C-alpha positions, 0 to 999 in steps of 0.5 A, a space after each residue: 656650187 650645185 647640189 651635188 657638189 655641196 653634198 659631196 663637200 658636206 660628206 667629206 667634212 663630215 668624214 673628216 670629223 668623224 674619223 678622229 672620234 672613231 680613231 680615239 675611241 675604237 683604235 688607239 685605246 686598244 693599240 698597245 705599244 711596247 716601249 723597249 729602253 735601257 735602264 742604268 742602275 748604279 751599283 747594279 750587280 754584274 749578274 743582273 746586267 742585261 736582265 729585262 724589267 717590265 713595268 705595267 701601270 694603271 690597269 684601271 679594271 672597271 666598266 669604262 672599257 673592255 678589260 679583256 684588252 688587259 688580259 690580251 696585253 698580258 698574254 703578249 707581254 709574257 713573250 718578253 720573259 721578264 726577269 722582274 715586273 713591277 706594277 705601279 698602281 691604279 689596278 681598279 678604277 673606283 675600287 667597288 666590289 665588282 671591280 675588285 672581283 674583276 681584278 681577280 679575274 685579270 690577275 689570274 693572267 698576270 705577267 710575273 717576273 722570273 726573279 721577282 714581281 713587285 707592285 705599289 698602289 695608286 690613288 684609285 686603289 683607295 676607293 672613294 676620295 682616295 681614303 677607303 683604307 679597307 679597299 686598299 687592304 682588299 686589293 693588296 691582298 688580292 695582288 699578293 695572293 696572285 704573286 705580287 709583292 706589294 711595297 707600302 713605303 718599304 723596300 725589298 732586295 731581290 737578287 741584288 736589285 733593291 726596290 723601294 715602293 711609296 704609297 700613293 701621294 694622295 692616299 692617307 698612307 703617304 709616308 716614304 720619309 722612314 724608307 728613304 731615311 733608311 735606304 742604303 745608297 751602296 745598293 742597286 736601288 729602284 724606287 716605284 712611285 705612282 704619282 710623279 708629283 711626289 718627285 717635288 716633295 722633300 722626302 728623297 734624302 739625296 737619292 740618286 737613281 731612277 724613279 718609275 711612275 704612272 698616273 698621268 696616262 700621258 694625258 691620254 689625248 694630246 698633241 705633242 709640243 702643242 697641247 696636253 689638256 688634262 693632266 692629274 699632276 701639279 708639275 705640268 712637266 710630268 707628262 710621260 717618258 724620260 725626265 732628267 730631274 737634274 739633281 741625280 734623279 731620273 724619272 720615267 712616267 709610263 703612259 698606262 696600259 688601261 684608261 679612266 675613259 676609253 679615249 686616247 689620241 697620240 698617246 698609245 697604251 704602253 708596256 715598258 720593257 727595260 734592259 738593266 744595265 750598269 749605271 
């Protein structure tokens, strides 16, 4: 191999190595996907059939990526004119004061449902070590000021859809047993639960229906069917998408809109657009 050929080969190898790095850093983290699917709910009123419920999760407002991407994504999401909107936790990254101020700037552009907008907190919304209760209270107040009804181990019915919201599994306030003991199975119930590991806890009281989660970000970087190296859950089945829990419960894990770190590979950021149907 002569010098010219050697340099050519070296450049080709370098390009092959550099492109995936640039792609996973500068392209895929901002390549939003709207995932459209049906959401069959038991006891759904006829008046809600065909209505749109949008799930947004894990905004992670902070300094690790340009959160103007979130605002731009909100503008695109509004074109779907959702009837219900649910936010499934992790609005900020560390919960520091600057992030909470930036969250206000972002939520000025929030996607709101025509019939109702609901949210739950994630572990990051509890600040350092997921234990700062004052941070969680501040974030809750901000979100409610911008039109998001926060559910903290409680339920609320809206136009015939009964939404049940858990506090985060890792937080000091995780205590869903009371709300699950009092839920009415004859209603059109839908559970919002940030961390899917909560599905394996003995708190469900024979609940039959859907659970919407986030938290995993789909692993952010993965080769489907081969490897998902980083998952913040004990149950490694809980990666993303639809999962049949085989006991009458169905789980959907959103891949997240924001990022803990600005890197994604084969796990595009997601906003889920559900069409409600009779279960």
